[in-house]
N, C-alpha and C positions, 0 to 999 in steps of 0.2 A: 669456567665451571662446566664440566661435562656430566654432571650428576643430575638426574631427574628426581626432584624432591617428592614427586607424587607416585613414583614407582615403588613396588614392594622392596623390602631390604634385599640386597644382593642380586637384584634382577638385572639382566642385561638389556639395555635399551638401545636399539639400533639408532644410528644417527639419522635424523630426519633430513630429507632432501629439501633444501630451501626453495621457497616459492619465488619464481622469477618476478622482478618488480613490475613487469608489464602484464602479469597474469591478472585478468579482470573478469568480473561476472556481469552479465546483463540479465534483464528480466524478460521472459518470453511473453507473447500476447496471451497465452493461457494463464500465466501467472498473474498478469494484470487483470484478467477476467475474474479469477478466483478471489483476488484481493478486493475487487469491486463487489462481488457477492457477499463477502464477509464483512467488509468495512464501508461499503457504499462508495460514493464518488471520492471520498477522502483517501481510501485505500488504493483504488485504481489510479487516482491522480498522483499519489506519492510515487508509485512505481513508474508512471509516465514521466514525472519530473526527474526521477533518478536516472532513467535511461537517457533522456535528453542531456542531462548533466554529464553522464559518463561518456556519451558520444560527442561531447564538446559543443553542444548547442544551447547556451545559457538563455538565449531569448525564447526559444521554444519551451525550455524548462519553466521559465517564469510564466509563460502563457498557459502551460498545463496546470500550474498551481491556481492561477486566477480562474480559469474555466472550471476546474474541479470545485473550487470554493463557491462559485456562482451556482453550479449544479447542485451542490449540497444544500444551499439555502433554498433554491427553487424547488427541489424535490421534497424538502421538508415542508415547505408551504403547500405544495400540491398534496402531500400526504395528509396534512391537516384539513384540507378542503374536501377530501374524499368522503363519501357517505359512510356513516357509521356501520361497522360490520363488513365493509367492503375489503377485498383482498388487494394488497399492493404487490403481490407476487409477480404478476405479469409486467408491471412497471419496473420492478427490480431486475427481472430477467432481461427486459429490453435495454435497460441502462448497462448491465454487465455485458450483454452482447455488443452494444455500441462501443463500449470501451475496448473489447477484444478486437472488433473490426478496425477501429482507429489505430490500435496498437499494431495490428498486422500491417496496415497501410504505412504507418510511420516508421516501423522498426525492422521489418523483414529484410530489406536490402542492406540495412546497416548491420544487422545481426549476421547476415551471410558474410559480409566483409570481415567482421570481427572474429568469426569462427576460424577463418583462415589465419588470423593473427594469433590464435591460441586462446581466445576468450571462450568461456563456458557459461552456461545458464546458471543463475543463482540457485541456491538450495531451496527446495520446496518448504523445508522446515523454517527457513528464514522468512519466506513469503507468508506462510500461515501464522507464524509467531508475531510478525509485525502487524499483520492484518487484525489478529485478535487483540493485540495491544491497542491498536487504533480504535477498534470497536469498543473496548473497555473505556478508553479515554472519552469517546463520544457519549457513552452511557453515563459516565461520571459527570460530564458537563451538563447533560440533560437533567440529571437528578439535582445538581446544584442550581440550575436555572429554575426548576420547578419549586424547590424549597424557597429560593429567594422570591420568586413571584408570589408564592402562597403567603409569605410574610408581608410583602408589600400590599397585597389585596386585603389581608386581615387587618393591617394597620390603618389602611385608608377607610375601611368600613366602620372603625371605632371612633 
């Protein structure tokens, strides 16, 4: 089947060059940083996990998930303890900077090796889209937790 069903009628569609099977994408330290800014430790942790997985280090990938989960819980608790009206911007910036610094330390040499093999950085669209989806998922979970907690409190007071 050499016909592109999505092209306009009678349009000439050039043959696409197949993507080599070893063509892979990695996430740069800046992409990890931006994901952390948008989706918190969950976003940065996912891209950390994915890079370790792509580079063949499953043990470090598992550790990245565990550390990011711990940081998400710890920072949420810290945010709840902050004084009312206080800004968490400095803390969020510090966490994003920390993720970028750790990503640079963990991946720069591996990225340099992979570039020679033809790997390229992943699309920023993918990073932003996944980060926003993670943020939306976190917000949805928070809303569900608040609704459930409110029902439990209202039922226990009656």
